N, CA, C and O atoms as a GROMACS GRO file, in nm:
protein
  368
    1MET      N    1  -6.783  -3.081 -19.110
    1MET     CA    2  -6.884  -2.982 -19.136
    1MET      C    3  -6.886  -2.882 -19.022
    1MET      O    4  -6.955  -2.900 -18.922
    2GLY      N    5  -6.812  -2.779 -19.040
    2GLY     CA    6  -6.799  -2.681 -18.935
    2GLY      C    7  -6.885  -2.560 -18.957
    2GLY      O    8  -6.999  -2.567 -19.004
    3SER      N    9  -6.826  -2.450 -18.920
    3SER     CA   10  -6.903  -2.326 -18.924
    3SER      C   11  -6.929  -2.279 -19.067
    3SER      O   12  -7.023  -2.203 -19.090
    4GLY      N   13  -6.848  -2.322 -19.164
    4GLY     CA   14  -6.870  -2.284 -19.303
    4GLY      C   15  -7.002  -2.338 -19.356
    4GLY      O   16  -7.076  -2.266 -19.423
    5ALA      N   17  -7.030  -2.463 -19.326
    5ALA     CA   18  -7.157  -2.524 -19.370
    5ALA      C   19  -7.275  -2.459 -19.299
    5ALA      O   20  -7.379  -2.436 -19.360
    6ALA      N   21  -7.257  -2.430 -19.171
    6ALA     CA   22  -7.365  -2.364 -19.096
    6ALA      C   23  -7.392  -2.226 -19.153
    6ALA      O   24  -7.508  -2.182 -19.158
    7PHE      N   25  -7.288  -2.156 -19.195
    7PHE     CA   26  -7.305  -2.023 -19.255
    7PHE      C   27  -7.382  -2.032 -19.386
    7PHE      O   28  -7.472  -1.952 -19.411
    8VAL      N   29  -7.347  -2.129 -19.470
    8VAL     CA   30  -7.415  -2.146 -19.598
    8VAL      C   31  -7.563  -2.180 -19.574
    8VAL      O   32  -7.650  -2.126 -19.642
    9ILE      N   33  -7.590  -2.268 -19.480
    9ILE     CA   34  -7.729  -2.302 -19.447
    9ILE      C   35  -7.803  -2.179 -19.396
    9ILE      O   36  -7.919  -2.158 -19.431
   10SER      N   37  -7.738  -2.098 -19.313
   10SER     CA   38  -7.801  -1.977 -19.262
   10SER      C   39  -7.833  -1.878 -19.372
   10SER      O   40  -7.938  -1.814 -19.371
   11VAL      N   41  -7.742  -1.863 -19.468
   11VAL     CA   42  -7.765  -1.773 -19.581
   11VAL      C   43  -7.881  -1.825 -19.666
   11VAL      O   44  -7.968  -1.747 -19.705
   12LEU      N   45  -7.883  -1.954 -19.695
   12LEU     CA   46  -7.993  -2.013 -19.772
   12LEU      C   47  -8.125  -1.995 -19.700
   12LEU      O   48  -8.228  -1.966 -19.762
   13ARG      N   49  -8.122  -2.013 -19.569
   13ARG     CA   50  -8.244  -1.997 -19.490
   13ARG      C   51  -8.293  -1.853 -19.494
   13ARG      O   52  -8.414  -1.828 -19.501
   14ALA      N   53  -8.201  -1.757 -19.491
   14ALA     CA   54  -8.239  -1.616 -19.498
   14ALA      C   55  -8.300  -1.582 -19.633
   14ALA      O   56  -8.395  -1.505 -19.641
   15VAL      N   57  -8.245  -1.638 -19.740
   15VAL     CA   58  -8.299  -1.612 -19.874
   15VAL      C   59  -8.439  -1.672 -19.886
   15VAL      O   60  -8.530  -1.608 -19.940
   16VAL      N   61  -8.457  -1.794 -19.836
   16VAL     CA   62  -8.587  -1.858 -19.840
   16VAL      C   63  -8.688  -1.780 -19.755
   16VAL      O   64  -8.803  -1.763 -19.794
   17GLU      N   65  -8.643  -1.732 -19.641
   17GLU     CA   66  -8.730  -1.653 -19.553
   17GLU      C   67  -8.773  -1.523 -19.621
   17GLU      O   68  -8.890  -1.485 -19.614
   18ALA      N   69  -8.680  -1.456 -19.685
   18ALA     CA   70  -8.712  -1.331 -19.756
   18ALA      C   71  -8.812  -1.357 -19.868
   18ALA      O   72  -8.908  -1.281 -19.884
   19ALA      N   73  -8.790  -1.462 -19.946
   19ALA     CA   74  -8.883  -1.494 -20.055
   19ALA      C   75  -9.022  -1.527 -20.000
   19ALA      O   76  -9.123  -1.487 -20.058
   20GLY      N   77  -9.027  -1.600 -19.891
   20GLY     CA   78  -9.156  -1.631 -19.830
   20GLY      C   79  -9.228  -1.508 -19.778
   20GLY      O   80  -9.349  -1.496 -19.793
   21LEU      N   81  -9.153  -1.418 -19.718
   21LEU     CA   82  -9.215  -1.295 -19.668
   21LEU      C   83  -9.262  -1.206 -19.782
   21LEU      O   84  -9.365  -1.141 -19.771
   22PHE      N   85  -9.188  -1.204 -19.892
   22PHE     CA   86  -9.233  -1.128 -20.010
   22PHE      C   87  -9.363  -1.187 -20.065
   22PHE      O   88  -9.453  -1.113 -20.104
   23LEU      N   89  -9.372  -1.320 -20.070
   23LEU     CA   90  -9.495  -1.384 -20.116
   23LEU      C   91  -9.612  -1.354 -20.023
   23LEU      O   92  -9.724  -1.327 -20.068
   24LEU      N   93  -9.585  -1.357 -19.894
   24LEU     CA   94  -9.689  -1.327 -19.796
   24LEU      C   95  -9.736  -1.182 -19.811
   24LEU      O   96  -9.856  -1.154 -19.810
   25ALA      N   97  -9.642  -1.090 -19.824
   25ALA     CA   98  -9.677  -0.948 -19.840
   25ALA      C   99  -9.753  -0.926 -19.971
   25ALA      O  100  -9.847  -0.846 -19.975
   26GLN      N  101  -9.713  -0.994 -20.076
   26GLN     CA  102  -9.784  -0.981 -20.203
   26GLN      C  103  -9.927  -1.032 -20.189
   26GLN      O  104 -10.020  -0.972 -20.244
   27GLY      N  105  -9.945  -1.140 -20.117
   27GLY     CA  106 -10.080  -1.193 -20.096
   27GLY      C  107 -10.167  -1.099 -20.015
   27GLY      O  108 -10.285  -1.080 -20.046
   28ILE      N  109 -10.110  -1.040 -19.912
   28ILE     CA  110 -10.186  -0.944 -19.832
   28ILE      C  111 -10.222  -0.822 -19.915
   28ILE      O  112 -10.335  -0.773 -19.909
   29LEU      N  113 -10.127  -0.773 -19.992
   29LEU     CA  114 -10.155  -0.657 -20.077
   29LEU      C  115 -10.255  -0.692 -20.187
   29LEU      O  116 -10.333  -0.607 -20.228
   30TYR      N  117 -10.254  -0.815 -20.233
   30TYR     CA  118 -10.352  -0.862 -20.331
   30TYR      C  119 -10.493  -0.848 -20.275
   30TYR      O  120 -10.585  -0.806 -20.345
   31LEU      N  121 -10.508  -0.884 -20.148
   31LEU     CA  122 -10.639  -0.874 -20.085
   31LEU      C  123 -10.679  -0.730 -20.057
   31LEU      O  124 -10.795  -0.693 -20.073
   32LEU      N  125 -10.584  -0.649 -20.014
   32LEU     CA  126 -10.615  -0.512 -19.974
   32LEU      C  127 -10.633  -0.417 -20.090
   32LEU      O  128 -10.717  -0.327 -20.084
   33ALA      N  129 -10.556  -0.434 -20.195
   33ALA     CA  130 -10.557  -0.337 -20.305
   33ALA      C  131 -10.676  -0.353 -20.398
   33ALA      O  132 -10.715  -0.258 -20.466
   34GLY      N  133 -10.734  -0.471 -20.402
   34GLY     CA  134 -10.850  -0.492 -20.489
   34GLY      C  135 -10.813  -0.483 -20.636
   34GLY      O  136 -10.709  -0.533 -20.678
   35GLN      N  137 -10.900  -0.418 -20.714
   35GLN     CA  138 -10.880  -0.410 -20.859
   35GLN      C  139 -10.763  -0.321 -20.898
   35GLN      O  140 -10.707  -0.337 -21.006
   36GLY      N  141 -10.725  -0.229 -20.812
   36GLY     CA  142 -10.616  -0.137 -20.846
   36GLY      C  143 -10.478  -0.190 -20.818
   36GLY      O  144 -10.380  -0.116 -20.824
   37ARG      N  145 -10.467  -0.318 -20.788
   37ARG     CA  146 -10.336  -0.374 -20.751
   37ARG      C  147 -10.236  -0.372 -20.866
   37ARG      O  148 -10.116  -0.363 -20.842
   38GLU      N  149 -10.283  -0.381 -20.990
   38GLU     CA  150 -10.191  -0.382 -21.104
   38GLU      C  151 -10.122  -0.247 -21.122
   38GLU      O  152 -10.013  -0.241 -21.180
   39LYS      N  153 -10.183  -0.141 -21.074
   39LYS     CA  154 -10.123  -0.007 -21.083
   39LYS      C  155 -10.038   0.026 -20.962
   39LYS      O  156  -9.967   0.127 -20.962
   40ASN      N  157 -10.044  -0.056 -20.858
   40ASN     CA  158  -9.972  -0.032 -20.734
   40ASN      C  159  -9.824  -0.065 -20.753
   40ASN      O  160  -9.789  -0.177 -20.792
   41VAL      N  161  -9.738   0.031 -20.726
   41VAL     CA  162  -9.594   0.013 -20.746
   41VAL      C  163  -9.538  -0.094 -20.652
   41VAL      O  164  -9.453  -0.174 -20.693
   42ILE      N  165  -9.583  -0.096 -20.529
   42ILE     CA  166  -9.533  -0.195 -20.433
   42ILE      C  167  -9.574  -0.336 -20.476
   42ILE      O  168  -9.495  -0.430 -20.465
   43PHE      N  169  -9.696  -0.351 -20.524
   43PHE     CA  170  -9.741  -0.481 -20.572
   43PHE      C  171  -9.656  -0.527 -20.691
   43PHE      O  172  -9.619  -0.644 -20.700
   44GLN      N  173  -9.625  -0.435 -20.780
   44GLN     CA  174  -9.539  -0.468 -20.894
   44GLN      C  175  -9.399  -0.507 -20.848
   44GLN      O  176  -9.337  -0.597 -20.906
   45LEU      N  177  -9.347  -0.440 -20.744
   45LEU     CA  178  -9.216  -0.475 -20.689
   45LEU      C  179  -9.219  -0.616 -20.630
   45LEU      O  180  -9.128  -0.696 -20.654
   46PHE      N  181  -9.324  -0.646 -20.552
   46PHE     CA  182  -9.336  -0.781 -20.496
   46PHE      C  183  -9.348  -0.886 -20.605
   46PHE      O  184  -9.292  -0.995 -20.594
   47ARG      N  185  -9.421  -0.854 -20.711
   47ARG     CA  186  -9.435  -0.948 -20.822
   47ARG      C  187  -9.300  -0.973 -20.889
   47ARG      O  188  -9.267  -1.086 -20.925
   48LEU      N  189  -9.221  -0.868 -20.905
   48LEU     CA  190  -9.088  -0.880 -20.964
   48LEU      C  191  -8.997  -0.967 -20.876
   48LEU      O  192  -8.923  -1.051 -20.927
   49LEU      N  193  -9.004  -0.945 -20.745
   49LEU     CA  194  -8.917  -1.019 -20.653
   49LEU      C  195  -8.957  -1.166 -20.638
   49LEU      O  196  -8.872  -1.251 -20.612
   50THR      N  197  -9.085  -1.195 -20.654
   50THR     CA  198  -9.131  -1.333 -20.637
   50THR      C  199  -9.142  -1.410 -20.768
   50THR      O  200  -9.169  -1.530 -20.767
   51ALA      N  201  -9.121  -1.343 -20.880
   51ALA     CA  202  -9.135  -1.408 -21.010
   51ALA      C  203  -9.047  -1.532 -21.028
   51ALA      O  204  -9.095  -1.633 -21.079
   52PRO      N  205  -8.920  -1.530 -20.987
   52PRO     CA  206  -8.839  -1.652 -21.005
   52PRO      C  207  -8.892  -1.771 -20.927
   52PRO      O  208  -8.890  -1.884 -20.976
   53VAL      N  209  -8.941  -1.747 -20.807
   53VAL     CA  210  -8.996  -1.856 -20.725
   53VAL      C  211  -9.123  -1.909 -20.789
   53VAL      O  212  -9.142  -2.030 -20.798
   54ILE      N  213  -9.209  -1.819 -20.834
   54ILE     CA  214  -9.335  -1.860 -20.897
   54ILE      C  215  -9.308  -1.940 -21.024
   54ILE      O  216  -9.372  -2.042 -21.049
   55ARG      N  217  -9.213  -1.894 -21.106
   55ARG     CA  218  -9.180  -1.967 -21.229
   55ARG      C  219  -9.126  -2.107 -21.198
   55ARG      O  220  -9.162  -2.204 -21.264
   56PHE      N  221  -9.038  -2.117 -21.097
   56PHE     CA  222  -8.983  -2.246 -21.061
   56PHE      C  223  -9.092  -2.342 -21.011
   56PHE      O  224  -9.095  -2.458 -21.050
   57VAL      N  225  -9.180  -2.292 -20.927
   57VAL     CA  226  -9.287  -2.376 -20.874
   57VAL      C  227  -9.383  -2.416 -20.986
   57VAL      O  228  -9.431  -2.529 -20.988
   58ARG      N  229  -9.411  -2.326 -21.078
   58ARG     CA  230  -9.496  -2.361 -21.193
   58ARG      C  231  -9.430  -2.471 -21.276
   58ARG      O  232  -9.498  -2.558 -21.329
   59PHE      N  233  -9.296  -2.467 -21.286
   59PHE     CA  234  -9.222  -2.567 -21.362
   59PHE      C  235  -9.231  -2.705 -21.296
   59PHE      O  236  -9.244  -2.806 -21.366
   60ILE      N  237  -9.223  -2.711 -21.163
   60ILE     CA  238  -9.219  -2.841 -21.094
   60ILE      C  239  -9.357  -2.896 -21.060
   60ILE      O  240  -9.370  -3.014 -21.030
   61THR      N  241  -9.461  -2.813 -21.065
   61THR     CA  242  -9.594  -2.864 -21.034
   61THR      C  243  -9.662  -2.917 -21.159
   61THR      O  244  -9.634  -2.870 -21.270
   62PRO      N  245  -9.750  -3.014 -21.141
   62PRO     CA  246  -9.822  -3.066 -21.259
   62PRO      C  247  -9.922  -2.964 -21.311
   62PRO      O  248  -9.961  -2.872 -21.239
   63ARG      N  249  -9.963  -2.979 -21.434
   63ARG     CA  250 -10.056  -2.885 -21.498
   63ARG      C  251 -10.194  -2.886 -21.432
   63ARG      O  252 -10.274  -2.796 -21.454
   64VAL      N  253 -10.221  -2.987 -21.350
   64VAL     CA  254 -10.349  -2.994 -21.281
   64VAL      C  255 -10.364  -2.876 -21.184
   64VAL      O  256 -10.475  -2.830 -21.158
   65VAL      N  257 -10.252  -2.829 -21.130
   65VAL     CA  258 -10.255  -2.717 -21.037
   65VAL      C  259 -10.286  -2.590 -21.117
   65VAL      O  260 -10.217  -2.557 -21.213
   66VAL      N  261 -10.390  -2.520 -21.075
   66VAL     CA  262 -10.435  -2.400 -21.143
   66VAL      C  263 -10.333  -2.288 -21.119
   66VAL      O  264 -10.274  -2.280 -21.012
   67ASP      N  265 -10.312  -2.203 -21.220
   67ASP     CA  266 -10.211  -2.098 -21.212
   67ASP      C  267 -10.232  -2.003 -21.094
   67ASP      O  268 -10.135  -1.956 -21.036
   68ARG      N  269 -10.356  -1.976 -21.058
   68ARG     CA  270 -10.377  -1.884 -20.946
   68ARG      C  271 -10.347  -1.948 -20.812
   68ARG      O  272 -10.338  -1.877 -20.711
   69HIS      N  273 -10.330  -2.081 -20.808
   69HIS     CA  274 -10.292  -2.149 -20.684
   69HIS      C  275 -10.141  -2.165 -20.669
   69HIS      O  276 -10.093  -2.200 -20.561
   70VAL      N  277 -10.067  -2.139 -20.773
   70VAL     CA  278  -9.922  -2.158 -20.770
   70VAL      C  279  -9.853  -2.072 -20.663
   70VAL      O  280  -9.764  -2.123 -20.596
   71PRO      N  281  -9.890  -1.945 -20.643
   71PRO     CA  282  -9.826  -1.869 -20.536
   71PRO      C  283  -9.848  -1.929 -20.397
   71PRO      O  284  -9.760  -1.922 -20.311
   72VAL      N  285  -9.965  -1.987 -20.374
   72VAL     CA  286  -9.992  -2.050 -20.245
   72VAL      C  287  -9.905  -2.174 -20.228
   72VAL      O  288  -9.848  -2.197 -20.122
   73VAL      N  289  -9.894  -2.253 -20.334
   73VAL     CA  290  -9.807  -2.372 -20.332
   73VAL      C  291  -9.662  -2.328 -20.310
   73VAL      O  292  -9.590  -2.392 -20.234
   74ALA      N  293  -9.620  -2.222 -20.375
   74ALA     CA  294  -9.484  -2.171 -20.359
   74ALA      C  295  -9.458  -2.129 -20.215
   74ALA      O  296  -9.352  -2.157 -20.160
   75PHE      N  297  -9.555  -2.061 -20.154
   75PHE     CA  298  -9.538  -2.019 -20.016
   75PHE      C  299  -9.520  -2.138 -19.923
   75PHE      O  300  -9.431  -2.138 -19.838
   76PHE      N  301  -9.604  -2.240 -19.940
   76PHE     CA  302  -9.592  -2.356 -19.852
   76PHE      C  303  -9.465  -2.437 -19.879
   76PHE      O  304  -9.407  -2.493 -19.786
   77LEU      N  305  -9.422  -2.444 -20.004
   77LEU     CA  306  -9.294  -2.509 -20.032
   77LEU      C  307  -9.178  -2.433 -19.967
   77LEU      O  308  -9.087  -2.494 -19.910
   78LEU      N  309  -9.181  -2.302 -19.976
   78LEU     CA  310  -9.078  -2.221 -19.910
   78LEU      C  311  -9.083  -2.238 -19.760
   78LEU      O  312  -8.979  -2.243 -19.694
   79PHE      N  313  -9.202  -2.246 -19.704
   79PHE     CA  314  -9.215  -2.265 -19.560
   79PHE      C  315  -9.150  -2.396 -19.515
   79PHE      O  316  -9.075  -2.399 -19.418
   80TRP      N  317  -9.181  -2.505 -19.587
   80TRP     CA  318  -9.124  -2.634 -19.549
   80TRP      C  319  -8.974  -2.641 -19.576
   80TRP      O  320  -8.901  -2.708 -19.504
   81LEU      N  321  -8.929  -2.573 -19.679
   81LEU     CA  322  -8.785  -2.565 -19.704
   81LEU      C  323  -8.717  -2.489 -19.592
   81LEU      O  324  -8.608  -2.527 -19.549
   82TRP      N  325  -8.779  -2.382 -19.544
   82TRP     CA  326  -8.726  -2.303 -19.432
   82TRP      C  327  -8.716  -2.389 -19.306
   82TRP      O  328  -8.617  -2.382 -19.234
   83ILE      N  329  -8.819  -2.469 -19.280
   83ILE     CA  330  -8.818  -2.560 -19.164
   83ILE      C  331  -8.708  -2.665 -19.181
   83ILE      O  332  -8.635  -2.694 -19.085
   84ALA      N  333  -8.694  -2.721 -19.300
   84ALA     CA  334  -8.592  -2.823 -19.324
   84ALA      C  335  -8.451  -2.766 -19.306
   84ALA      O  336  -8.364  -2.831 -19.249
   85LEU      N  337  -8.429  -2.643 -19.355
   85LEU     CA  338  -8.298  -2.580 -19.338
   85LEU      C  339  -8.269  -2.551 -19.192
   85LEU      O  340  -8.155  -2.560 -19.148
   86ALA      N  341  -8.371  -2.515 -19.116
   86ALA     CA  342  -8.353  -2.494 -18.972
   86ALA      C  343  -8.314  -2.625 -18.903
   86ALA      O  344  -8.228  -2.625 -18.815
   87TYR      N  345  -8.376  -2.734 -18.944
   87TYR     CA  346  -8.343  -2.864 -18.887
   87TYR      C  347  -8.201  -2.906 -18.924
   87TYR      O  348  -8.127  -2.956 -18.839
   88ILE      N  349  -8.163  -2.886 -19.048
   88ILE     CA  350  -8.028  -2.922 -19.091
   88ILE      C  351  -7.924  -2.837 -19.018
   88ILE      O  352  -7.820  -2.888 -18.976
   89ARG      N  353  -7.953  -2.709 -19.002
   89ARG     CA  354  -7.861  -2.621 -18.928
   89ARG      C  355  -7.849  -2.666 -18.782
   89ARG      O  356  -7.741  -2.661 -18.723
   90ARG      N  357  -7.960  -2.709 -18.726
   90ARG     CA  358  -7.959  -2.756 -18.587
   90ARG      C  359  -7.873  -2.883 -18.574
   90ARG      O  360  -7.806  -2.903 -18.472
   91LEU      N  361  -7.876  -2.968 -18.676
   91LEU     CA  362  -7.796  -3.089 -18.672
   91LEU      C  363  -7.647  -3.059 -18.681
   91LEU      O  364  -7.565  -3.133 -18.625
   92LEU      N  365  -7.612  -2.951 -18.750
   92LEU     CA  366  -7.471  -2.915 -18.762
   92LEU      C  367  -7.424  -2.856 -18.632
   92LEU      O  368  -7.308  -2.818 -18.620
   0.00000   0.00000   0.00000
């Protein structure tokens, strides 16, 4: 397991980091934009970019989890995945 595996882990970590930052930015914009967030182009862009992550997390979480909590769960799952990938990269 040489530099090729470390490169793949680094790329995966960068993708997870980008998705997490998009979710964080969407959450901040959700708070700042108020009722007009649906008309905000940047908010719509963040929603488009985070949609695959949100759909995946909705698929793996039980129905007990309320839909409006799924983005928060997705953010924390991405955070822990980012930490795990950093640990795996460190081991390599």
